DOKOL-673035 format. One record per residue (C-alpha): x, y, z; residue number from 1. Coordinates in steps of 0.001 Angstrom, whole numbers. Example, Ala and Ser with C-alpha at 12.3 -4.5 7.8 and 13.67 -1.06 7.14 Angstrom:
residues 2
@east: 12300&north: -4500&up: 7800&num: 1
@east: 13670&north: -1060&up: 7140&num: 2
//
This chain:
residues 461
@east: 268863&north: 221259&up: 156745&num: 1
@east: 270823&north: 218844&up: 154573&num: 2
@east: 273790&north: 221221&up: 154599&num: 3
@east: 273645&north: 221187&up: 158408&num: 4
@east: 273442&north: 217382&up: 158365&num: 5
@east: 276511&north: 217256&up: 156092&num: 6
@east: 278391&north: 219613&up: 158414&num: 7
@east: 277557&north: 217346&up: 161340&num: 8
@east: 278804&north: 214302&up: 159429&num: 9
@east: 282114&north: 215991&up: 158714&num: 10
@east: 282610&north: 217519&up: 162169&num: 11
@east: 281766&north: 214357&up: 164106&num: 12
@east: 283930&north: 212037&up: 161999&num: 13
@east: 281645&north: 211068&up: 159132&num: 14
@east: 284341&north: 211658&up: 156528&num: 15
@east: 286575&north: 209081&up: 158216&num: 16
@east: 283589&north: 206728&up: 158430&num: 17
@east: 283269&north: 206766&up: 154646&num: 18
@east: 287018&north: 206175&up: 154333&num: 19
@east: 286748&north: 203200&up: 156700&num: 20
@east: 283951&north: 201663&up: 154645&num: 21
@east: 285833&north: 202300&up: 151405&num: 22
@east: 289027&north: 200677&up: 152720&num: 23
@east: 287111&north: 197639&up: 153873&num: 24
@east: 285258&north: 197372&up: 150553&num: 25
@east: 288023&north: 198111&up: 148031&num: 26
@east: 291376&north: 198176&up: 149797&num: 27
@east: 292266&north: 194549&up: 149089&num: 28
@east: 291758&north: 194648&up: 145321&num: 29
@east: 294269&north: 195479&up: 142600&num: 30
@east: 294474&north: 199231&up: 142219&num: 31
@east: 293013&north: 199412&up: 145718&num: 32
@east: 294005&north: 203001&up: 146631&num: 33
@east: 292236&north: 204455&up: 143597&num: 34
@east: 289189&north: 202244&up: 144174&num: 35
@east: 289094&north: 203391&up: 147798&num: 36
@east: 288984&north: 206948&up: 146462&num: 37
@east: 286106&north: 206099&up: 144143&num: 38
@east: 284012&north: 204410&up: 146848&num: 39
@east: 284652&north: 207027&up: 149543&num: 40
@east: 283904&north: 209904&up: 147160&num: 41
@east: 280634&north: 208289&up: 146084&num: 42
@east: 279567&north: 207818&up: 149717&num: 43
@east: 280554&north: 211281&up: 150925&num: 44
@east: 279394&north: 213072&up: 147771&num: 45
@east: 275994&north: 211405&up: 148029&num: 46
@east: 275552&north: 213167&up: 151368&num: 47
@east: 277222&north: 216522&up: 150669&num: 48
@east: 276113&north: 217080&up: 147067&num: 49
@east: 279119&north: 219372&up: 146599&num: 50
@east: 281909&north: 218099&up: 144358&num: 51
@east: 284409&north: 220673&up: 145644&num: 52
@east: 283694&north: 219845&up: 149302&num: 53
@east: 283936&north: 216178&up: 148357&num: 54
@east: 287420&north: 216625&up: 146892&num: 55
@east: 288501&north: 218700&up: 149892&num: 56
@east: 287373&north: 216087&up: 152432&num: 57
@east: 288104&north: 212713&up: 150817&num: 58
@east: 290885&north: 213913&up: 148502&num: 59
@east: 293160&north: 214755&up: 151419&num: 60
@east: 293104&north: 211038&up: 152298&num: 61
@east: 292873&north: 209331&up: 148926&num: 62
@east: 295120&north: 211407&up: 146654&num: 63
@east: 298284&north: 211030&up: 148800&num: 64
@east: 297462&north: 207324&up: 149149&num: 65
@east: 297270&north: 206902&up: 145365&num: 66
@east: 300442&north: 208821&up: 144569&num: 67
@east: 302470&north: 207096&up: 147266&num: 68
@east: 301562&north: 203677&up: 145941&num: 69
@east: 302454&north: 204324&up: 142311&num: 70
@east: 299721&north: 206280&up: 140538&num: 71
@east: 300689&north: 209302&up: 138455&num: 72
@east: 299878&north: 212593&up: 140233&num: 73
@east: 297714&north: 213903&up: 137396&num: 74
@east: 295818&north: 210617&up: 137219&num: 75
@east: 295251&north: 210569&up: 141004&num: 76
@east: 293849&north: 214096&up: 140916&num: 77
@east: 291645&north: 213266&up: 137906&num: 78
@east: 290237&north: 210168&up: 139615&num: 79
@east: 289308&north: 212106&up: 142733&num: 80
@east: 287778&north: 214993&up: 140753&num: 81
@east: 285682&north: 212675&up: 138606&num: 82
@east: 284584&north: 210481&up: 141531&num: 83
@east: 283596&north: 213559&up: 143525&num: 84
@east: 281592&north: 215023&up: 140639&num: 85
@east: 279458&north: 211882&up: 140567&num: 86
@east: 278407&north: 212092&up: 144212&num: 87
@east: 275502&north: 214382&up: 143386&num: 88
@east: 273954&north: 211793&up: 141050&num: 89
@east: 274357&north: 208890&up: 143486&num: 90
@east: 271139&north: 207652&up: 145115&num: 91
@east: 269511&north: 207456&up: 147545&num: 92
@east: 270409&north: 210969&up: 148795&num: 93
@east: 271891&north: 212682&up: 145683&num: 94
@east: 272802&north: 215772&up: 147675&num: 95
@east: 270596&north: 218846&up: 147776&num: 96
@east: 269893&north: 219003&up: 144029&num: 97
@east: 267630&north: 215934&up: 144030&num: 98
@east: 265144&north: 217845&up: 146167&num: 99
@east: 265351&north: 220779&up: 143773&num: 100
@east: 264289&north: 218407&up: 140979&num: 101
@east: 261299&north: 217396&up: 143117&num: 102
@east: 260411&north: 221049&up: 143667&num: 103
@east: 260712&north: 222048&up: 140002&num: 104
@east: 259134&north: 218994&up: 138341&num: 105
@east: 256708&north: 217804&up: 141072&num: 106
@east: 257944&north: 214264&up: 140344&num: 107
@east: 257993&north: 212153&up: 143554&num: 108
@east: 261374&north: 211812&up: 145225&num: 109
@east: 261240&north: 208012&up: 145038&num: 110
@east: 260833&north: 208141&up: 141237&num: 111
@east: 263899&north: 210386&up: 140898&num: 112
@east: 265955&north: 208046&up: 143074&num: 113
@east: 264877&north: 205033&up: 141010&num: 114
@east: 265771&north: 206852&up: 137795&num: 115
@east: 269284&north: 207597&up: 139067&num: 116
@east: 270191&north: 204040&up: 140139&num: 117
@east: 271467&north: 202581&up: 136859&num: 118
@east: 273156&north: 205784&up: 135581&num: 119
@east: 275051&north: 206035&up: 138878&num: 120
@east: 276041&north: 202357&up: 138649&num: 121
@east: 277361&north: 202882&up: 135104&num: 122
@east: 279234&north: 206026&up: 136178&num: 123
@east: 281091&north: 204416&up: 139061&num: 124
@east: 281508&north: 200974&up: 137493&num: 125
@east: 283206&north: 202676&up: 134556&num: 126
@east: 285544&north: 204555&up: 136899&num: 127
@east: 286387&north: 201365&up: 138825&num: 128
@east: 287240&north: 199602&up: 135565&num: 129
@east: 289258&north: 202616&up: 134365&num: 130
@east: 291459&north: 202692&up: 137473&num: 131
@east: 291832&north: 198903&up: 137354&num: 132
@east: 293039&north: 199043&up: 133738&num: 133
@east: 295449&north: 201867&up: 134610&num: 134
@east: 296791&north: 199733&up: 137477&num: 135
@east: 297332&north: 196833&up: 135050&num: 136
@east: 298964&north: 199103&up: 132477&num: 137
@east: 301319&north: 200703&up: 135022&num: 138
@east: 301850&north: 197361&up: 136834&num: 139
@east: 300519&north: 198748&up: 140121&num: 140
@east: 299575&north: 195931&up: 142456&num: 141
@east: 299458&north: 196653&up: 146183&num: 142
@east: 297404&north: 193658&up: 147279&num: 143
@east: 300378&north: 192425&up: 149285&num: 144
@east: 300343&north: 195772&up: 151132&num: 145
@east: 296635&north: 195699&up: 151925&num: 146
@east: 297290&north: 195010&up: 155598&num: 147
@east: 299750&north: 197912&up: 155758&num: 148
@east: 297114&north: 200208&up: 154256&num: 149
@east: 294496&north: 198962&up: 156658&num: 150
@east: 296704&north: 199559&up: 159686&num: 151
@east: 297710&north: 203053&up: 158551&num: 152
@east: 294318&north: 204362&up: 157456&num: 153
@east: 292029&north: 202062&up: 159469&num: 154
@east: 293919&north: 201303&up: 162679&num: 155
@east: 290867&north: 199801&up: 164402&num: 156
@east: 289404&north: 196356&up: 163939&num: 157
@east: 286266&north: 196024&up: 161790&num: 158
@east: 284120&north: 195338&up: 164877&num: 159
@east: 285461&north: 198313&up: 166820&num: 160
@east: 285134&north: 200603&up: 163801&num: 161
@east: 281544&north: 199449&up: 163240&num: 162
@east: 280620&north: 200034&up: 166880&num: 163
@east: 282171&north: 203514&up: 166785&num: 164
@east: 280252&north: 204342&up: 163620&num: 165
@east: 276818&north: 203197&up: 164854&num: 166
@east: 275509&north: 206823&up: 165096&num: 167
@east: 276214&north: 207412&up: 161396&num: 168
@east: 274664&north: 204117&up: 160297&num: 169
@east: 271510&north: 204737&up: 162343&num: 170
@east: 271068&north: 208358&up: 161206&num: 171
@east: 271692&north: 207650&up: 157511&num: 172
@east: 269451&north: 204565&up: 157566&num: 173
@east: 266682&north: 206602&up: 159161&num: 174
@east: 267162&north: 209381&up: 156613&num: 175
@east: 266935&north: 207050&up: 153621&num: 176
@east: 264060&north: 204889&up: 154887&num: 177
@east: 261854&north: 207816&up: 155918&num: 178
@east: 262594&north: 209744&up: 152709&num: 179
@east: 261505&north: 206703&up: 150708&num: 180
@east: 258214&north: 206868&up: 152597&num: 181
@east: 257450&north: 210239&up: 151015&num: 182
@east: 257968&north: 212529&up: 154024&num: 183
@east: 259056&north: 216173&up: 153661&num: 184
@east: 262855&north: 216209&up: 153018&num: 185
@east: 263477&north: 219217&up: 155270&num: 186
@east: 261672&north: 217677&up: 158235&num: 187
@east: 263418&north: 214338&up: 157770&num: 188
@east: 266810&north: 216067&up: 157622&num: 189
@east: 266073&north: 217868&up: 160921&num: 190
@east: 265092&north: 214593&up: 162571&num: 191
@east: 268155&north: 212742&up: 161208&num: 192
@east: 270399&north: 215584&up: 162399&num: 193
@east: 268869&north: 215376&up: 165880&num: 194
@east: 269327&north: 211603&up: 165992&num: 195
@east: 272949&north: 211904&up: 164905&num: 196
@east: 273710&north: 214625&up: 167462&num: 197
@east: 272176&north: 212641&up: 170345&num: 198
@east: 273868&north: 209354&up: 169393&num: 199
@east: 277237&north: 211047&up: 168785&num: 200
@east: 277112&north: 212730&up: 172211&num: 201
@east: 276207&north: 209402&up: 173850&num: 202
@east: 279077&north: 207684&up: 172012&num: 203
@east: 281598&north: 210330&up: 173011&num: 204
@east: 280469&north: 210281&up: 176632&num: 205
@east: 280734&north: 206490&up: 176783&num: 206
@east: 284209&north: 206173&up: 175260&num: 207
@east: 285845&north: 208044&up: 178084&num: 208
@east: 286104&north: 211782&up: 178508&num: 209
@east: 287359&north: 212281&up: 182073&num: 210
@east: 284882&north: 213884&up: 184421&num: 211
@east: 281539&north: 215535&up: 183856&num: 212
@east: 283185&north: 218872&up: 183068&num: 213
@east: 285334&north: 217344&up: 180351&num: 214
@east: 282324&north: 215671&up: 178740&num: 215
@east: 280264&north: 218868&up: 178804&num: 216
@east: 283150&north: 220931&up: 177390&num: 217
@east: 283741&north: 218423&up: 174575&num: 218
@east: 280020&north: 218410&up: 173727&num: 219
@east: 279803&north: 222214&up: 173666&num: 220
@east: 282883&north: 222447&up: 171436&num: 221
@east: 281460&north: 219877&up: 169030&num: 222
@east: 278099&north: 221661&up: 168848&num: 223
@east: 279883&north: 224960&up: 168271&num: 224
@east: 281930&north: 223508&up: 165400&num: 225
@east: 278791&north: 221964&up: 163869&num: 226
@east: 276869&north: 225241&up: 164109&num: 227
@east: 279739&north: 227286&up: 162687&num: 228
@east: 280456&north: 224873&up: 159832&num: 229
@east: 276775&north: 224449&up: 158950&num: 230
@east: 276079&north: 228195&up: 159059&num: 231
@east: 279163&north: 228980&up: 156946&num: 232
@east: 278428&north: 226368&up: 154283&num: 233
@east: 274729&north: 227204&up: 154306&num: 234
@east: 275448&north: 230920&up: 153886&num: 235
@east: 277813&north: 230245&up: 150995&num: 236
@east: 275210&north: 228170&up: 149155&num: 237
@east: 272355&north: 230522&up: 150103&num: 238
@east: 274151&north: 233569&up: 148687&num: 239
@east: 274825&north: 231828&up: 145377&num: 240
@east: 271290&north: 230436&up: 145129&num: 241
@east: 269818&north: 233839&up: 146047&num: 242
@east: 271803&north: 235529&up: 143276&num: 243
@east: 270783&north: 232768&up: 140869&num: 244
@east: 267180&north: 233292&up: 141984&num: 245
@east: 267399&north: 236982&up: 141054&num: 246
@east: 268939&north: 236018&up: 137714&num: 247
@east: 266191&north: 233456&up: 137114&num: 248
@east: 263495&north: 236056&up: 137806&num: 249
@east: 265177&north: 238465&up: 135388&num: 250
@east: 265338&north: 235762&up: 132708&num: 251
@east: 261657&north: 234887&up: 133219&num: 252
@east: 260334&north: 238464&up: 133413&num: 253
@east: 262276&north: 239601&up: 130325&num: 254
@east: 261276&north: 236467&up: 128425&num: 255
@east: 264918&north: 235559&up: 127768&num: 256
@east: 264508&north: 231965&up: 128965&num: 257
@east: 261603&north: 231364&up: 126589&num: 258
@east: 263436&north: 233093&up: 123746&num: 259
@east: 266515&north: 230947&up: 124386&num: 260
@east: 264416&north: 227773&up: 124217&num: 261
@east: 262898&north: 228926&up: 120919&num: 262
@east: 266355&north: 229832&up: 119619&num: 263
@east: 267705&north: 226389&up: 120535&num: 264
@east: 264773&north: 224720&up: 118777&num: 265
@east: 265280&north: 226921&up: 115731&num: 266
@east: 269029&north: 226215&up: 115552&num: 267
@east: 268350&north: 222476&up: 115844&num: 268
@east: 265805&north: 222633&up: 113027&num: 269
@east: 263354&north: 220611&up: 115085&num: 270
@east: 265738&north: 217625&up: 115194&num: 271
@east: 266538&north: 215943&up: 118503&num: 272
@east: 270261&north: 215189&up: 118065&num: 273
@east: 271334&north: 218769&up: 117214&num: 274
@east: 269153&north: 220052&up: 120053&num: 275
@east: 270813&north: 217654&up: 122510&num: 276
@east: 274270&north: 218909&up: 121488&num: 277
@east: 273209&north: 222559&up: 121759&num: 278
@east: 271538&north: 221939&up: 125129&num: 279
@east: 274603&north: 220072&up: 126441&num: 280
@east: 276962&north: 222916&up: 125518&num: 281
@east: 274561&north: 225467&up: 127013&num: 282
@east: 274196&north: 223523&up: 130269&num: 283
@east: 277952&north: 223174&up: 130689&num: 284
@east: 278539&north: 226848&up: 129852&num: 285
@east: 275912&north: 228119&up: 132292&num: 286
@east: 277020&north: 225662&up: 134996&num: 287
@east: 280739&north: 226467&up: 134977&num: 288
@east: 282042&north: 227502&up: 138383&num: 289
@east: 278668&north: 227236&up: 140137&num: 290
@east: 277707&north: 224869&up: 142968&num: 291
@east: 275682&north: 221928&up: 141680&num: 292
@east: 272386&north: 223141&up: 143150&num: 293
@east: 272731&north: 226625&up: 141655&num: 294
@east: 273905&north: 225204&up: 138322&num: 295
@east: 270895&north: 222902&up: 138152&num: 296
@east: 268420&north: 225708&up: 138877&num: 297
@east: 269864&north: 227755&up: 136024&num: 298
@east: 270190&north: 224998&up: 133416&num: 299
@east: 266787&north: 223535&up: 134298&num: 300
@east: 265256&north: 226881&up: 133357&num: 301
@east: 267300&north: 227335&up: 130182&num: 302
@east: 267834&north: 223834&up: 128798&num: 303
@east: 265011&north: 221530&up: 129912&num: 304
@east: 262028&north: 223353&up: 128315&num: 305
@east: 263434&north: 222996&up: 124788&num: 306
@east: 263971&north: 219257&up: 125279&num: 307
@east: 260451&north: 218783&up: 126620&num: 308
@east: 259114&north: 220718&up: 123626&num: 309
@east: 260599&north: 218074&up: 121297&num: 310
@east: 258959&north: 215230&up: 123179&num: 311
@east: 261650&north: 214224&up: 125666&num: 312
@east: 259922&north: 213000&up: 128884&num: 313
@east: 260084&north: 215592&up: 131649&num: 314
@east: 262095&north: 213311&up: 133963&num: 315
@east: 264584&north: 212497&up: 131181&num: 316
@east: 264934&north: 216192&up: 130284&num: 317
@east: 265665&north: 217207&up: 133870&num: 318
@east: 268049&north: 214295&up: 134428&num: 319
@east: 269822&north: 215407&up: 131222&num: 320
@east: 270467&north: 218921&up: 132525&num: 321
@east: 271082&north: 217639&up: 136077&num: 322
@east: 273933&north: 215400&up: 134910&num: 323
@east: 275527&north: 218247&up: 132982&num: 324
@east: 275157&north: 220534&up: 136001&num: 325
@east: 277215&north: 217982&up: 137957&num: 326
@east: 279754&north: 217291&up: 135221&num: 327
@east: 280441&north: 221016&up: 134732&num: 328
@east: 282596&north: 220711&up: 137878&num: 329
@east: 285246&north: 218832&up: 135861&num: 330
@east: 284760&north: 220649&up: 132541&num: 331
@east: 287456&north: 223131&up: 131450&num: 332
@east: 288234&north: 225968&up: 131497&num: 333
@east: 286903&north: 226363&up: 135071&num: 334
@east: 286656&north: 222755&up: 136379&num: 335
@east: 286540&north: 223672&up: 140073&num: 336
@east: 286810&north: 220054&up: 141266&num: 337
@east: 289884&north: 219405&up: 139130&num: 338
@east: 291394&north: 222663&up: 140372&num: 339
@east: 290933&north: 221593&up: 143991&num: 340
@east: 292376&north: 218123&up: 143278&num: 341
@east: 295370&north: 219605&up: 141426&num: 342
@east: 296122&north: 221852&up: 144408&num: 343
@east: 296024&north: 218919&up: 146817&num: 344
@east: 298298&north: 216732&up: 144692&num: 345
@east: 300576&north: 219554&up: 143521&num: 346
@east: 300080&north: 218688&up: 139842&num: 347
@east: 299529&north: 220911&up: 136788&num: 348
@east: 295886&north: 221959&up: 136686&num: 349
@east: 295263&north: 221501&up: 132974&num: 350
@east: 296697&north: 217961&up: 132801&num: 351
@east: 294648&north: 216937&up: 135833&num: 352
@east: 291589&north: 218523&up: 134237&num: 353
@east: 292036&north: 216645&up: 130935&num: 354
@east: 292389&north: 213300&up: 132721&num: 355
@east: 289267&north: 214098&up: 134742&num: 356
@east: 287367&north: 214771&up: 131499&num: 357
@east: 288532&north: 211478&up: 129976&num: 358
@east: 287578&north: 209580&up: 133111&num: 359
@east: 284281&north: 211456&up: 133167&num: 360
@east: 283125&north: 210126&up: 129787&num: 361
@east: 279960&north: 208523&up: 131235&num: 362
@east: 278937&north: 211879&up: 132675&num: 363
@east: 279118&north: 213428&up: 129200&num: 364
@east: 277552&north: 210520&up: 127277&num: 365
@east: 274872&north: 209160&up: 129599&num: 366
@east: 272641&north: 212257&up: 129409&num: 367
@east: 272265&north: 211700&up: 125661&num: 368
@east: 271077&north: 208170&up: 126397&num: 369
@east: 268428&north: 209594&up: 128749&num: 370
@east: 266826&north: 211327&up: 125777&num: 371
@east: 267390&north: 208516&up: 123248&num: 372
@east: 266843&north: 205569&up: 125624&num: 373
@east: 264597&north: 207004&up: 128410&num: 374
@east: 264064&north: 203402&up: 129515&num: 375
@east: 267525&north: 203559&up: 131123&num: 376
@east: 265780&north: 205775&up: 133706&num: 377
@east: 263044&north: 203204&up: 134184&num: 378
@east: 260514&north: 205246&up: 132194&num: 379
@east: 257808&north: 202929&up: 130825&num: 380
@east: 260104&north: 199924&up: 131042&num: 381
@east: 260615&north: 196744&up: 133052&num: 382
@east: 263580&north: 196192&up: 135360&num: 383
@east: 265222&north: 193448&up: 133194&num: 384
@east: 265088&north: 195673&up: 130115&num: 385
@east: 266522&north: 198648&up: 132040&num: 386
@east: 269349&north: 196411&up: 133291&num: 387
@east: 270063&north: 195164&up: 129743&num: 388
@east: 270189&north: 198666&up: 128236&num: 389
@east: 272380&north: 199852&up: 131117&num: 390
@east: 274797&north: 196945&up: 130643&num: 391
@east: 275128&north: 197732&up: 126937&num: 392
@east: 275725&north: 201413&up: 127701&num: 393
@east: 278427&north: 200445&up: 130201&num: 394
@east: 280231&north: 198264&up: 127650&num: 395
@east: 279981&north: 201125&up: 125160&num: 396
@east: 281648&north: 203728&up: 127379&num: 397
@east: 284199&north: 201146&up: 128530&num: 398
@east: 285136&north: 200522&up: 124880&num: 399
@east: 285936&north: 204221&up: 124523&num: 400
@east: 288166&north: 204062&up: 127592&num: 401
@east: 290058&north: 201068&up: 126178&num: 402
@east: 290703&north: 203033&up: 122985&num: 403
@east: 292014&north: 206051&up: 124901&num: 404
@east: 293975&north: 204051&up: 127496&num: 405
@east: 295484&north: 201674&up: 124914&num: 406
@east: 295206&north: 198751&up: 127312&num: 407
@east: 292685&north: 196002&up: 128056&num: 408
@east: 293806&north: 192578&up: 129294&num: 409
@east: 296972&north: 193310&up: 127303&num: 410
@east: 298080&north: 196414&up: 125381&num: 411
@east: 295558&north: 197238&up: 122635&num: 412
@east: 297034&north: 197363&up: 119110&num: 413
@east: 295785&north: 199702&up: 116393&num: 414
@east: 293590&north: 197028&up: 114729&num: 415
@east: 291842&north: 196327&up: 118028&num: 416
@east: 291316&north: 200055&up: 118576&num: 417
@east: 289630&north: 200288&up: 115166&num: 418
@east: 287368&north: 197356&up: 116090&num: 419
@east: 286454&north: 199013&up: 119378&num: 420
@east: 285176&north: 202134&up: 117593&num: 421
@east: 282071&north: 200450&up: 116116&num: 422
@east: 281708&north: 198569&up: 119409&num: 423
@east: 281398&north: 201852&up: 121279&num: 424
@east: 279221&north: 203477&up: 118609&num: 425
@east: 276872&north: 200528&up: 118244&num: 426
@east: 276336&north: 200121&up: 121958&num: 427
@east: 275630&north: 203807&up: 122473&num: 428
@east: 273294&north: 204140&up: 119476&num: 429
@east: 269546&north: 203580&up: 119804&num: 430
@east: 268182&north: 200221&up: 118680&num: 431
@east: 268883&north: 196608&up: 119620&num: 432
@east: 270396&north: 195800&up: 116202&num: 433
@east: 273162&north: 198379&up: 116518&num: 434
@east: 273786&north: 197261&up: 120118&num: 435
@east: 274091&north: 193621&up: 119031&num: 436
@east: 276599&north: 194588&up: 116330&num: 437
@east: 278575&north: 196584&up: 118899&num: 438
@east: 278632&north: 193642&up: 121307&num: 439
@east: 279961&north: 191390&up: 118525&num: 440
@east: 282870&north: 193749&up: 117845&num: 441
@east: 283625&north: 194006&up: 121571&num: 442
@east: 283502&north: 190192&up: 121898&num: 443
@east: 285983&north: 189838&up: 119011&num: 444
@east: 288488&north: 192111&up: 120745&num: 445
@east: 287973&north: 190353&up: 124090&num: 446
@east: 288564&north: 186871&up: 122596&num: 447
@east: 291593&north: 188183&up: 120685&num: 448
@east: 293098&north: 189553&up: 123919&num: 449
@east: 292407&north: 186323&up: 125835&num: 450
@east: 294037&north: 184191&up: 123114&num: 451
@east: 297104&north: 186467&up: 123040&num: 452
@east: 297425&north: 186262&up: 126823&num: 453
@east: 297183&north: 182472&up: 126726&num: 454
@east: 299931&north: 182368&up: 124095&num: 455
@east: 302169&north: 184623&up: 126174&num: 456
@east: 301637&north: 182470&up: 129268&num: 457
@east: 302417&north: 179328&up: 127256&num: 458
@east: 305608&north: 180896&up: 125885&num: 459
@east: 306762&north: 181858&up: 129386&num: 460
@east: 306012&north: 178342&up: 130673&num: 461
//
């Protein structure tokens, strides 16, 4: 039902709706085109749950926009691939896989959504900062062309665009609010789809198709496209999930899944850190080339039980494998999202893939924090403490990006890069002491950069 709802969104103009919102939200900031890509991919991916479909829909708008306004082709493709891969972990919808987590773990949907809030914020905040720093480094500033962008990609006024998009706002609001109330996801999706169909037909009839025959023909064509697109996408996912289901049954009946969990525990020697590394590699390997939902089903069976055996909370264990199921879409050698983005932009696949991996650092690092700092998921912790741990994790992954990018407020010299290493390590390690030490190192680099910039401005004056 959610696949059908996603098909309806795309067919009736939902993809452009997300682009409109993204342009209004991020188009006027420095590095605007890339930030528009990040926001639109998060919005569309939240609904579709498919990173490849996300790249195909939003990438055809955002990638040409980025390259035309100064971003490197490989970087533009990497941004879109990474932003699309994060759609499946973005609440409140989180694509289809969130409901699979509910089915496998019996954890209430609301609890899963709450657990995903801060990790998703870290993921996309990191990407926004990364594209902003790249814009500073490459001296890309299109704020003076914001109106040109708006007119080209959002030709309508904000009021007219909002009125045209009322069906989407109503349907999505209904979907989210009712889901939060604990209703059956399938039933809610059917109801939201019906609401969207009725409101879209009313909108299209009101905006001026000539004659009753023209209105009826337009409606029939739209319903036909929705049915065809939904059936096609549903069949594609159903076939993969059915095959995975057969594989899962084989693994369970033969005892392979249990033996693999025991083997992982044995290789790790009963220690958590080695087990996390082994589980991460296994999840990525088993998830390569699969849709997110199918990848999650497989890695949840193979990776999560071993983590739970060592005392990792069940929600943290499943969020661990869920994140890696999503991030496998940008992990070489398959990296289906990066492949799609590279085709759109006409760039070398492997370079685009490597940039996507570098931009996807939070997706690779955050799952480890779920096991070490389960409070980042809101497990047995207060909201202020969750926010504090999340902020420290964000600064930690951002420090790594500054080292790799070689730019912060100004270019980062080799001494500052060395100082950023303990900043990243301390902030990502468990314990408040190590985090405080990491923050001190990061503060030193920040003050150093601010002083150097002030000196440069004084010299120019």
